[in-house]
N, C-alpha and C positions, 0 to 999 in steps of 0.2 A: 504494500500500500504506500509506504513512504517512497518507494522507488517510483511509483506512478506520479507522485507529486514532483519528484525530481525530473522525471522524463517530460512532464508537462511544461515545467518552467525552462528546461533546457531547449525544448522545441521553440518556445517563445523567444529565447535569446539567440537562436541560430548559432550555437557554439560550434567551433571547429574541432577537427579530430584530436588535436593535441589537448584541447580543453576537456574533451570527453575522457581522454586517457587520464588526465590529471584527476578528474572526478572518480574514475574507477579505482585508481590507486588510493585516493582518499577513502573511498568506501571500504577497500580491503584493509587499510590501516585501522579505520574506526571499528570495523567488525572484529578484527583481531583483539584490539584493546578492550572493546566492550565485552567480548566473550570471556576474557580473562577476569575482568571486573565482575561479571555476572557469576562466574565460578566462585569467586572469593566472597561476594556478598550480594545475593540476588535481590534482597529487600532494598538495599540502597541503589542498586542498578535500576530497579523499577521506579524508585523515587526520582532518580536522576533523569530518566526518560520522561517522567511526568512533568518535571520542571522544564525540560527542553520543549515539550509540547506546549506548555504554558507560554513560553517565549515565542513559539511559532504563532500561537493565537494572537498575541500582541503584535507581532510583525505583520501578519495578514490584515489585522485591523488597521494598522498604519498604512498599508498598501491600499486598502479600500478608500481611506480618506484621501490619499494622493490621486487615485483614479477619479474620485468624485470631484476633486479640486482641479482636475485637468492636468496635473503634473505628470501623470502616467497615462499614455494613450489607451483608451478602452478598445483594444484591437479584438478581432474575432478569436474565439477560443480555439486552441489547438485541437486537431482531430483526435489525438490520443485522449484528451480530457473529455471530449464530447462522447467518445465511445465508452470510456471507463465509467464515467458518471451518468451515462444515459441521458445526456443533456440535449436540448433542442439544437438543430443544425445551425441556428443563428445565434447561439450563445456567445457571450463576450468574455473578456478577461475578468470583468467584475463578477460575472456568474461563477467563473472558475474559482476565483479567490473566495467567494462565499462558501462554496461546497468544500473546498480544501480546509478552510478555517473551521467549519463545523466538524470535519473529520478529525482535525488536530485536537479540538476541544474534547471530543469523545475519547481519543487516545489518552489524553491527559487524565481524565477521570478513571479510565480502566487501569492505567498503570499505577496510579495512587491507590486504587482499590486492591490491586494485586499486592502492592507493598504492604497494605494493611493485613491481607490474608496471610502473607508469609510471616509478618510480625506476630500475628495471633494464632499461629499454627498450633495444633494439639501438642501438648507437652511443654509449651513455652508459657512463661508468665506474661500476661498482658502488660504492655508498656503503659497503657492508659486504663484505669479501672473501668470495667464494663465494655471494653472495646472488643471483647471476644464475640459479640453478636454483630453480625454484618448482614447487609442486603446482597442479594444476587447481583451480578454485574448488570443485568438487564435494567435494574432500577437506577443505574448511574449514568445512563446515556443522556447527553446534554441537548437541550433545545435552547439555542442562543437568542431566541425571540428577535430574529433579524428582520428589519424592515427592508425588503428587497428593493423598494423604490421602483424606478423605471427599468427593471431588468427584463431580459428575454423570458425568463421563467414566468414572471407575473403576466407579461403580455400574452404568452402562449396559453397560460391557464385560463385567462379571461376570454380569449378568442375561442378556445376549444371546449370550454365547460369544465366543471370540477372533476368529472370522471377521468379526464385525460391528463390530469396534473401529474407532474413528475414527482414521485415519492421521495427522491433524494434531495430535491430543492424545495425548501419549505418557504411559505409566504407568511 
């Protein structure tokens, strides 16, 4: 999933072969370091990932502000994003940022929840009294209550009726 985010934005940036190679080398390095980190302390590794996802949500929110202010051109969405997120063919960069940001927010909650589950595993003393009770991950999925404004998703939904609305893009 994170790789799809990367592929989407790499397609938008029209990166060259040597830049793609640099990204692949970086992924290999990060994967190796993170795997070692996870073997040593999976709970903190999930917390770390949750905090990275929080920063991603903040970054995408700032990108949305820049698109809305005209500082970043609201270009057509890359085909890879349209296909992966099942978006309308006339989706834009703003639409892509919205669905990716919602995705990152969901990852944030899931990773923090997994950190809690590991912390409160059977046989371990709870760090916080009463924290051994937890909700299933299904209850932690996030709804950002995003006002989509004049996006393709809203225009398409209004034109086609409620039964044709894209379930991945919320209004």
